[in-house]
TIVO-2410 file (N, C-alpha, C; in nm, 3 decimals):
# residues 75
REC num residu      c1      c2      c3 atome chaine
REC   1      M  -1.500  -1.216  -7.475     N      A
REC   1      M  -1.491  -1.169  -7.335    CA      A
REC   1      M  -1.385  -1.061  -7.326     C      A
REC   2      N  -1.421  -0.948  -7.264     N      A
REC   2      N  -1.334  -0.836  -7.253    CA      A
REC   2      N  -1.264  -0.843  -7.115     C      A
REC   3      S  -1.134  -0.851  -7.117     N      A
REC   3      S  -1.057  -0.866  -6.992    CA      A
REC   3      S  -0.997  -0.733  -6.949     C      A
REC   4      V  -1.015  -0.697  -6.822     N      A
REC   4      V  -0.952  -0.573  -6.770    CA      A
REC   4      V  -0.826  -0.611  -6.699     C      A
REC   5      S  -0.718  -0.543  -6.727     N      A
REC   5      S  -0.590  -0.575  -6.658    CA      A
REC   5      S  -0.572  -0.481  -6.537     C      A
REC   6      W  -0.508  -0.539  -6.437     N      A
REC   6      W  -0.477  -0.466  -6.314    CA      A
REC   6      W  -0.330  -0.477  -6.287     C      A
REC   7      I  -0.275  -0.375  -6.222     N      A
REC   7      I  -0.136  -0.383  -6.175    CA      A
REC   7      I  -0.134  -0.349  -6.029     C      A
REC   8      T  -0.040  -0.413  -5.956     N      A
REC   8      T  -0.025  -0.387  -5.815    CA      A
REC   8      T   0.055  -0.262  -5.793     C      A
REC   9      L   0.004  -0.172  -5.715     N      A
REC   9      L   0.072  -0.047  -5.678    CA      A
REC   9      L   0.155  -0.069  -5.555     C      A
REC  10      R   0.089  -0.122  -5.454     N      A
REC  10      R   0.152  -0.141  -5.321    CA      A
REC  10      R   0.101  -0.266  -5.253     C      A
REC  11      T   0.185  -0.324  -5.173     N      A
REC  11      T   0.146  -0.430  -5.088    CA      A
REC  11      T   0.173  -0.392  -4.942     C      A
REC  12      T   0.079  -0.424  -4.855     N      A
REC  12      T   0.092  -0.385  -4.719    CA      A
REC  12      T   0.056  -0.503  -4.629     C      A
REC  13      S   0.111  -0.503  -4.509     N      A
REC  13      S   0.078  -0.608  -4.416    CA      A
REC  13      S  -0.043  -0.569  -4.328     C      A
REC  14      M  -0.098  -0.451  -4.348     N      A
REC  14      M  -0.211  -0.406  -4.270    CA      A
REC  14      M  -0.332  -0.376  -4.360     C      A
REC  15      R  -0.435  -0.454  -4.348     N      A
REC  15      R  -0.554  -0.441  -4.433    CA      A
REC  15      R  -0.613  -0.298  -4.424     C      A
REC  16      W  -0.613  -0.241  -4.305     N      A
REC  16      W  -0.668  -0.104  -4.287    CA      A
REC  16      W  -0.598  -0.004  -4.374     C      A
REC  17      E  -0.469  -0.023  -4.394     N      A
REC  17      E  -0.390   0.066  -4.480    CA      A
REC  17      E  -0.433   0.055  -4.621     C      A
REC  18      A  -0.454  -0.067  -4.667     N      A
REC  18      A  -0.505  -0.087  -4.803    CA      A
REC  18      A  -0.647  -0.026  -4.820     C      A
REC  19      D  -0.728  -0.038  -4.717     N      A
REC  19      D  -0.861   0.024  -4.724    CA      A
REC  19      D  -0.853   0.176  -4.735     C      A
REC  20      L  -0.760   0.235  -4.660     N      A
REC  20      L  -0.745   0.378  -4.662    CA      A
REC  20      L  -0.695   0.425  -4.805     C      A
REC  21      M  -0.597   0.350  -4.860     N      A
REC  21      M  -0.548   0.381  -4.993    CA      A
REC  21      M  -0.663   0.371  -5.095     C      A
REC  22      Q  -0.748   0.270  -5.081     N      A
REC  22      Q  -0.862   0.249  -5.173    CA      A
REC  22      Q  -0.957   0.370  -5.161     C      A
REC  23      Q  -0.988   0.414  -5.041     N      A
REC  23      Q  -1.073   0.531  -5.018    CA      A
REC  23      Q  -1.021   0.656  -5.091     C      A
REC  24      I  -0.889   0.678  -5.078     N      A
REC  24      I  -0.828   0.792  -5.139    CA      A
REC  24      I  -0.842   0.784  -5.291     C      A
REC  25      L  -0.813   0.672  -5.348     N      A
REC  25      L  -0.821   0.656  -5.495    CA      A
REC  25      L  -0.963   0.672  -5.545     C      A
REC  26      V  -1.056   0.611  -5.474     N      A
REC  26      V  -1.198   0.619  -5.514    CA      A
REC  26      V  -1.249   0.759  -5.509     C      A
REC  27      S  -1.200   0.839  -5.413     N      A
REC  27      S  -1.241   0.978  -5.404    CA      A
REC  27      S  -1.201   1.060  -5.526     C      A
REC  28      Y  -1.095   1.015  -5.598     N      A
REC  28      Y  -1.050   1.078  -5.720    CA      A
REC  28      Y  -1.096   1.002  -5.842     C      A
REC  29      D  -1.194   0.919  -5.828     N      A
REC  29      D  -1.256   0.845  -5.940    CA      A
REC  29      D  -1.156   0.750  -6.011     C      A
REC  30      I  -1.059   0.694  -5.935     N      A
REC  30      I  -0.965   0.600  -5.992    CA      A
REC  30      I  -1.012   0.462  -5.953     C      A
REC  31      P  -1.048   0.378  -6.053     N      A
REC  31      P  -1.091   0.242  -6.024    CA      A
REC  31      P  -0.977   0.162  -5.956     C      A
REC  32      C  -1.008   0.093  -5.851     N      A
REC  32      C  -0.908   0.015  -5.780    CA      A
REC  32      C  -0.971  -0.104  -5.707     C      A
REC  33      R  -0.888  -0.192  -5.668     N      A
REC  33      R  -0.938  -0.307  -5.591    CA      A
REC  33      R  -0.829  -0.352  -5.490     C      A
REC  34      I  -0.877  -0.421  -5.389     N      A
REC  34      I  -0.785  -0.477  -5.288    CA      A
REC  34      I  -0.782  -0.630  -5.307     C      A
REC  35      V  -0.664  -0.686  -5.314     N      A
REC  35      V  -0.651  -0.827  -5.327    CA      A
REC  35      V  -0.579  -0.882  -5.205     C      A
REC  36      N  -0.635  -0.984  -5.143     N      A
REC  36      N  -0.569  -1.050  -5.026    CA      A
REC  36      N  -0.455  -1.132  -5.080     C      A
REC  37      V  -0.341  -1.110  -5.022     N      A
REC  37      V  -0.213  -1.180  -5.065    CA      A
REC  37      V  -0.187  -1.299  -4.979     C      A
REC  38      G  -0.217  -1.292  -4.851     N      A
REC  38      G  -0.185  -1.401  -4.763    CA      A
REC  38      G  -0.307  -1.435  -4.677     C      A
REC  39      A  -0.306  -1.548  -4.614     N      A
REC  39      A  -0.414  -1.590  -4.524    CA      A
REC  39      A  -0.404  -1.517  -4.397     C      A
REC  40      S  -0.520  -1.490  -4.336     N      A
REC  40      S  -0.524  -1.420  -4.206    CA      A
REC  40      S  -0.647  -1.463  -4.128     C      A
REC  41      G  -0.629  -1.471  -4.000     N      A
REC  41      G  -0.740  -1.505  -3.912    CA      A
REC  41      G  -0.826  -1.383  -3.873     C      A
REC  42      C  -0.774  -1.264  -3.905     N      A
REC  42      C  -0.842  -1.144  -3.868    CA      A
REC  42      C  -0.866  -1.055  -3.993     C      A
REC  43      F  -0.985  -1.002  -4.010     N      A
REC  43      F  -1.015  -0.922  -4.127    CA      A
REC  43      F  -0.926  -0.801  -4.145     C      A
REC  44      L  -0.882  -0.742  -4.035     N      A
REC  44      L  -0.803  -0.616  -4.041    CA      A
REC  44      L  -0.650  -0.638  -4.049     C      A
REC  45      S  -0.609  -0.763  -4.058     N      A
REC  45      S  -0.464  -0.788  -4.066    CA      A
REC  45      S  -0.443  -0.884  -4.186     C      A
REC  46      G  -0.318  -0.910  -4.214     N      A
REC  46      G  -0.283  -0.995  -4.326    CA      A
REC  46      G  -0.234  -0.916  -4.444     C      A
REC  47      Q  -0.163  -0.978  -4.534     N      A
REC  47      Q  -0.110  -0.909  -4.651    CA      A
REC  47      Q  -0.221  -0.869  -4.749     C      A
REC  48      A  -0.221  -0.753  -4.800     N      A
REC  48      A  -0.318  -0.704  -4.898    CA      A
REC  48      A  -0.245  -0.619  -5.003     C      A
REC  49      A  -0.290  -0.627  -5.126     N      A
REC  49      A  -0.232  -0.542  -5.229    CA      A
REC  49      A  -0.343  -0.455  -5.291     C      A
REC  50      I  -0.302  -0.330  -5.325     N      A
REC  50      I  -0.394  -0.241  -5.388    CA      A
REC  50      I  -0.361  -0.239  -5.536     C      A
REC  51      Q  -0.460  -0.256  -5.622     N      A
REC  51      Q  -0.437  -0.267  -5.764    CA      A
REC  51      Q  -0.520  -0.158  -5.839     C      A
REC  52      V  -0.465  -0.112  -5.950     N      A
REC  52      V  -0.535  -0.010  -6.035    CA      A
REC  52      V  -0.512  -0.056  -6.183     C      A
REC  53      H  -0.583   0.009  -6.271     N      A
REC  53      H  -0.561  -0.012  -6.413    CA      A
REC  53      H  -0.430   0.050  -6.456     C      A
REC  54      P  -0.363  -0.011  -6.549     N      A
REC  54      P  -0.230   0.043  -6.591    CA      A
REC  54      P  -0.230   0.189  -6.628     C      A
REC  55      Q  -0.335   0.241  -6.693     N      A
REC  55      Q  -0.337   0.381  -6.735    CA      A
REC  55      Q  -0.353   0.477  -6.613     C      A
REC  56      D  -0.387   0.426  -6.496     N      A
REC  56      D  -0.401   0.507  -6.378    CA      A
REC  56      D  -0.281   0.498  -6.282     C      A
REC  57      K  -0.181   0.423  -6.322     N      A
REC  57      K  -0.070   0.394  -6.232    CA      A
REC  57      K   0.001   0.519  -6.179     C      A
REC  58      W   0.038   0.611  -6.267     N      A
REC  58      W   0.121   0.729  -6.220    CA      A
REC  58      W   0.037   0.823  -6.139     C      A
REC  59      T  -0.087   0.850  -6.178     N      A
REC  59      T  -0.172   0.932  -6.099    CA      A
REC  59      T  -0.196   0.874  -5.961     C      A
REC  60      A  -0.221   0.747  -5.954     N      A
REC  60      A  -0.242   0.680  -5.823    CA      A
REC  60      A  -0.116   0.685  -5.740     C      A
REC  61      L   0.000   0.664  -5.800     N      A
REC  61      L   0.123   0.670  -5.724    CA      A
REC  61      L   0.144   0.812  -5.667     C      A
REC  62      L   0.116   0.910  -5.743     N      A
REC  62      L   0.133   1.049  -5.694    CA      A
REC  62      L   0.036   1.077  -5.577     C      A
REC  63      L  -0.089   1.028  -5.590     N      A
REC  63      L  -0.185   1.055  -5.481    CA      A
REC  63      L  -0.152   0.982  -5.355     C      A
REC  64      L  -0.086   0.866  -5.366     N      A
REC  64      L  -0.053   0.785  -5.248    CA      A
REC  64      L   0.088   0.810  -5.196     C      A
REC  65      S   0.162   0.895  -5.264     N      A
REC  65      S   0.300   0.921  -5.219    CA      A
REC  65      S   0.306   1.011  -5.101     C      A
REC  66      P   0.405   1.000  -5.016     N      A
REC  66      P   0.413   1.089  -4.902    CA      A
REC  66      P   0.441   1.230  -4.944     C      A
REC  67      K   0.399   1.327  -4.864     N      A
REC  67      K   0.416   1.467  -4.896    CA      A
REC  67      K   0.563   1.497  -4.886     C      A
REC  68      E   0.617   1.570  -4.985     N      A
REC  68      E   0.755   1.607  -4.986    CA      A
REC  68      E   0.784   1.706  -4.874     C      A
REC  69      E   0.889   1.683  -4.804     N      A
REC  69      E   0.930   1.776  -4.700    CA      A
REC  69      E   0.980   1.904  -4.761     C      A
REC  70      E   0.951   2.013  -4.695     N      A
REC  70      E   0.996   2.143  -4.744    CA      A
REC  70      E   1.146   2.148  -4.731     C      A
REC  71      L   1.209   2.208  -4.835     N      A
REC  71      L   1.353   2.219  -4.830    CA      A
REC  71      L   1.391   2.323  -4.729     C      A
REC  72      E   1.489   2.291  -4.644     N      A
REC  72      E   1.536   2.378  -4.544    CA      A
REC  72      E   1.647   2.468  -4.605     C      A
REC  73      P   1.646   2.595  -4.575     N      A
REC  73      P   1.753   2.682  -4.631    CA      A
REC  73      P   1.884   2.641  -4.573     C      A
REC  74      E   1.987   2.650  -4.660     N      A
REC  74      E   2.121   2.613  -4.613    CA      A
REC  74      E   2.180   2.723  -4.524     C      A
REC  75      S   2.251   2.683  -4.423     N      A
REC  75      S   2.314   2.779  -4.332    CA      A
REC  75      S   2.441   2.830  -4.376     C      A
***
């Protein structure tokens, strides 16, 4: 049996945020999955983790990182 390993990139308390991260990664052909971390009465809430394969970790982190703010010139 061939086992695929996954690593957790981020954990969020909002399921919709995990869904958005998954859509971004899938659009770049990065295999990923969402894992429910905690119990929730609502589909769109509760703890969720986004996971990728170890070899995709750094690319996925770059894609999901916030845009760097432009450096302001010193006065």
